[in-house]
N, C-alpha and C positions, 0 to 999 in steps of 0.2 A: 492487489490493492497495496498502497504505500502507507505504512504505519510509522508514526513518530512516537517513540517511547521515551518518556522522561522519568527516569527512576535511578536513584543513587545507590540502591541496594544491588550490589554487583551480581550476587547469586540469583536474585529474583529477576533482574534484568536479563540475565542469560537464559533463565528458564522461559520467560515470556518470548524472548527473541527466537529461541529454537522452536517453540511451539508454533509461532506465527509463520516462520520460514518454512516449516514442515507443511503448512497449509498453503504454501505458495505465495506468501506476501513478502514484499520488501520491507525491511525495518531499519530505521535510523535510531540509534540509542544515544541519549544525552543524559549526563549525570548531574548537571548543575542548572539551577533555575535561571540564572542570568544568561548562561549560554543558550538555554532553550528559548528564552525570550528573543534573543538576537536571531537565532536560527529560524524561528517561526515567522519572523518579520520578512525574511528573504526567501524562504524555501517552501516547497510544496509538501504534500502529505494529505492523505484522504481522511484518516482518523488519528486523533491524538490520544495516547494513553498517558495520563499525567499524575504523578505522585504529588501529594500536598506538601509533605515535609521534605524540602530540598535545600541544599546549600546554595548560597548566592542570592536566591530570590525564591520565595515560597510559591507553591503551585497555584494557590488562589490568585496571587498577584499576576502570575504568568497568564492565567485564564482571563482575569479582568482586562489585562492589556490587549489580549486577542480580541475580546468583544468590543473594547473601546475603539479599536481601529477597523471594526466592521468585519473581522475574520469570523465567519460562521461555520468553520469546520467542526465536525462533531468531536466532543471531548468526553472521555471516560476518566473520572477522578479515582485515584487509588489512595487509600490512607489506612493507618492503623487505628484511627479514632472511630469510636462507635456511637458517640453521643448524637442524638437527633439534631442538636443545634449546629454541629459541624456539618452534617449532611445538608441541612437547610442552607447554610452559608455557601456551600459548594454549588448547590443548584441555583441559588439566587445570583451567584457570580456568573452563571451562564453554562454550567456543566449540563451535558445531555444525559449522563448516566453516572453511577457511583458504585464502587465496589470496596468493601471493607476487608482488609487483610486479617487473617489468611483467607484466600478465596480459591475456588476450584478453577483450574485452567479451562475446563470445558465451558464453564459459565462465562469466563472472560472472552473466549473465542466466540461464543454465541452472541454476546453483546456487541463485539466488534463487527460480526456479520450483520447484525440488525442495524447498527449505525452506518455501516458501509452502504446499505441500501438507501439510507436517507441522506447521504452526503450531498453537499450543495453543488451539484453539477449534473448535467443532463446525460445520464447514462440509462440505458434500458437494462432490464434483468438479463436479457440474452442478446449478445452481439452476433450478427450473421454476415457472411460474405459467400455468395454462391452456395456450394454444398457444405460449407463450414458453419457451425454454430458453437458459441462459447457461453455457457451458463456462468454468469459472474458470481452468483451466490454459491453454487455447488462447485465452481471451478472445474467444470466438466466440459470437455471438448468432444464434439461429434462431427464426423465426416460422412455425408450421405446417410445420416441417421444412426450411424454406428459409433459407439463410444471409442475414442482414440486415447489410450493411456499415454500421457506425456510426462517426462520429468518436470518437476516444479519450475525449474529455471526456463525451460522452453515454454511452459505455460505463461510465465511472466513476460517473456518476449512477445508471445502471441497476443497477450492482452494489450500490451502497449501498441502494437501494430494495428490491431483491430479497432482500438479506441480512436486512433488517428484517422480512421475512415479514408484511407488511401493517401493521406498526406505523409510526407517523409518524416521519419523519426530519427534523430541523430544517434550516433553510437553512445554519446554521453547520456542521452535520455533513456536509452535502453539499459545502460549500465545502472543508472539510478533506480529504474523500475525493478531490476533483477536483484541488485546487491545493496541498494540504499545509497543515499547521497554521500559522497566523500569516501566511498569504499576504495581501498588500495588494490584495485583489480585492473589488469591490463585490458585494453580494448580488444585484444586478440581473443579473449574469452567470449565476447559477444559474437565475434565472427564464427566461432565454433558452434555456438547455440543456433545462430541463424542458418548455418550450413546444414545442420541436422534437421532443423525445422523445414527448410526448403525441400529437402529430399522427401519428407513425409507428405508435404502438400502438393508437390508437382503432379503425382498421378491423378489428383482430383481437380486439375485445371486451375490451380492457384499458384501464384509466383511471388517471391519476395524480390522486389526490384531494388537494385543498388544504385545509388547516385554518388559517384566518387567524391569524397570529401564532404558529403552532406549526411548520408545515412541510408535508411532502408524504408521501403513502403510495401505494404501487402496489397496485391491486386489480383484480379482474375486474369487468366491468360489472354482473354479477348481485349483487355485494356492495356496490355504491355506496350 
């Protein structure tokens, strides 16, 4: 899952980012409300974690702008405010959930998982291709019914390829799903992850097809 985190507290942002990445999610971090507003107008993301108190533009304004342009992506608001009135304002502005600082990371992760299942796109709970199944909620990969432990970055590559349902995914698209939009990572890193994943899948009749200059597609050996 691709998470956009808008939080100006550097230590908290790092803590959330590390926790989400450890769970296999890609994370974009933005510390300014105006920059977040611009980013969200042009870029993707499955779940938005949004602080209310931000420089540039407050989080409620960012949220109202999202909803005004028909952006229905799920949003979790973060704030140090505890008054009921502020919580009501956030929910009325279109928030899907609300957490008051300080909060437990386990609770945040649970709420992200819950909203991820409700995100505004057609995804099943389990993606399958031949003998391969991928549980999106548990982020668990099985081959012929046997759990296959994968490094989180290979899991992120596999998720992007499975979600594409045989269509080609560009290297840029894979980079964004693994490392987040705008990450300073060479495309060669994706080639390494793809190569390792290809070796794991080949004995099970699955192949990662490369289209020169375009990207990769996950297919069964019969459709190569």
